[in-house]
N, C-alpha and C positions, 0 to 999 in steps of 0.2 A: 235054623239055617245060618250059615256064616255070610255076613255082608261086610263091606268096607265101612264099619261103623264110625271110624274116625272121620271119614268124609261126610257122613250124615250128621255128625254132631253139630256142625255149623253150615249145613246145606243151604238154609234159607239166606243167610248173610253172605255166603261165598258163591252160590250158583244163581239164585233167583233174587238178586238184590232189589230189583224193582218191585217184586212181590212183598219184600220185607217192609217196604214203605207204603204198601197198599192199605188205605183206610177203608172204612165202611162205604163212603161215597164211591170210591173207585170200584169196590167190589159190586155195588149195586149196578154200576155201568156194565158189568160183565154178565148180568142175568139174561139179557136178550141173546147173547152169544151162546150161553149154555142151553137156553131154551131151543134155539135154532138147531143146534147140533145133536141134542140128546133127548128131547121130549118124546120123540117117537119110540124110543127104546125103553122108556120107563114104565113101570106098572101103572095101570089105570087107577087101582085102588090106592087111596092116600094113606091107608093103614098098612100098606105093604112094609115088610121088614127089609130094610136096605142097609148094606154096608159099603162104604167107600174105602177100598184097600189102597194104601199109599195116598191118603187124602191130602197130603201136603198142608198148605196154609189154610185149608178149609173152605175154599171158594165154592166147590161143588156141593159141599155139605150145606153151605148157606143157601145156595140155589134150591136144593131139595127142600129145606125148611121153608123158604119163601114160597115154594110151589105147593105147600100144604102137606108134605109128607111128614108124618108124626113119629115114625119109628126108624130113625136114621142114626147110625153110628159110623165113626171113622177110625182108621188104624194107620199109624205111620211110625217109622223108627227114628225119625229126626225130632229130637226134643224141641228145637227151635220151631219147626213146622207145627208140632202138636200145640205148643204154647200159642202160636198165631191162630190156629183153628179154634182153640178154646176161647180165645179173645173174641172171636166172631160168634160165639155161642154154641160151638159144636161139642157133641159128646164124643170124645176122642180118646183112644187108648194108645199109649206109647209103647209099642212092642212090634216084633216082626209079625208079618201077616200069617205065616204058617202056624205059629204058636196060637195066635188068636183064633184062627179058623178051625184048628184041630179041636178046640173046646166047644165048637158050635155046629156039630153035624146036623144037616137038614134044617137049619134055622132061618135062612134068608130067602126071601122071595126074589131079591135082586142083588147081585154083586157088581159093583162098579170098580174098574181098574183103569184109570186114566193115566197114561204115561207112566206105567209101573213096570211092565214086563221087561222092557229093555234095560232096567237097572238090576235085574236078578241074574246071578251067575248061571250060565247055561245048564250046568248040572243040577241046578235047583228049580229050573223053570217048570218042567213037567211034574215033579212032585208037588210044587206049589199049586199048579193048575188043578191037579187031582184033588188036593185038599180043598180048593175053592169049589170044585164040582161037588164034593161030598157035603159042603156046607150049604148048598142050595136045597131049598124045599122042593118037593115034587112040583114040576111045572115051572120052576124058577128060571130066571134069566141072568146071564152074565154079560156085561157090556165092557169091552176092552177098546182102548185106543192106544196105538203105538205109532212112532214115526214110520213113515212109508218109505222103505228102502227102494221101492220101484220108482218113486218120483224123482224129478230132476234135482231135488235138494236132499236126496237120501243120504249121501255121504256127509253133507254138512250137518244134518240132524243127528246122524250116528255119532259124530265126533264133536258135537257142540257141548257135550257134558261129559266130563271125565268118568262119571259113574255109569255111563252107558256101557253095557257088556256086549250088545249085539244089536242088529236091526233085522226087521222082518219084511219080506216081500209078501204078496198075496199068496204065493205058493207055499212059502215056509210057514206062514201063519196058519194056513189050512192043515199042513202037516202037523204042526205043534198042537193045535186044538184037537185034531182027531186022535192023536196019541194020548191026550189027557182025558178023553172021553166026552168032549163037547161036540155037539152037532151045530154047525155054523148055519144059522138061519139067514144071516145077512152080513155081507162084507162089502165095504165101500170105501172109496177114496173121497175124502171131503177136503175142500180147499177152504182156507181161512180168508175172509175178505171178499 
């Protein structure tokens, strides 16, 4: 799939600068936040095969590792972010998600995509989601988080990053997931703080 790869070459240093300075101590401070928002959606089995698509600097990979998950991998197209994730001990592949997932049909018990979908060109979103769906093992779960276009800060979140292609509301998210073959078990708005 075609992405604005030149923008992702230096994504960490140009968009998420505070993350570029994130050390292990700061990352450890984020663990309770990840636990609060995501624990309920993760597999109970610590041997579950999990992939974090668009893993960024590796914060969530670190959380999964610290939570005892032993079969975790990440994928990101930003070389800077991949280097950061590897520095935190993550097993990360530097490539686009569709290429990675097309080689792993039925392999994952859980697919994580935190703040990813809004970066994908619209014409590529449903094909990517279908590839994600086919990469899930029977009974597998996918966890997505996107900026909430229904919320009072929807426009701010949509335009806070030049690489954002679109924003989703609860209605458009359901439409998108249904067209990609997913059954939505739970959709919710979560506030930070």
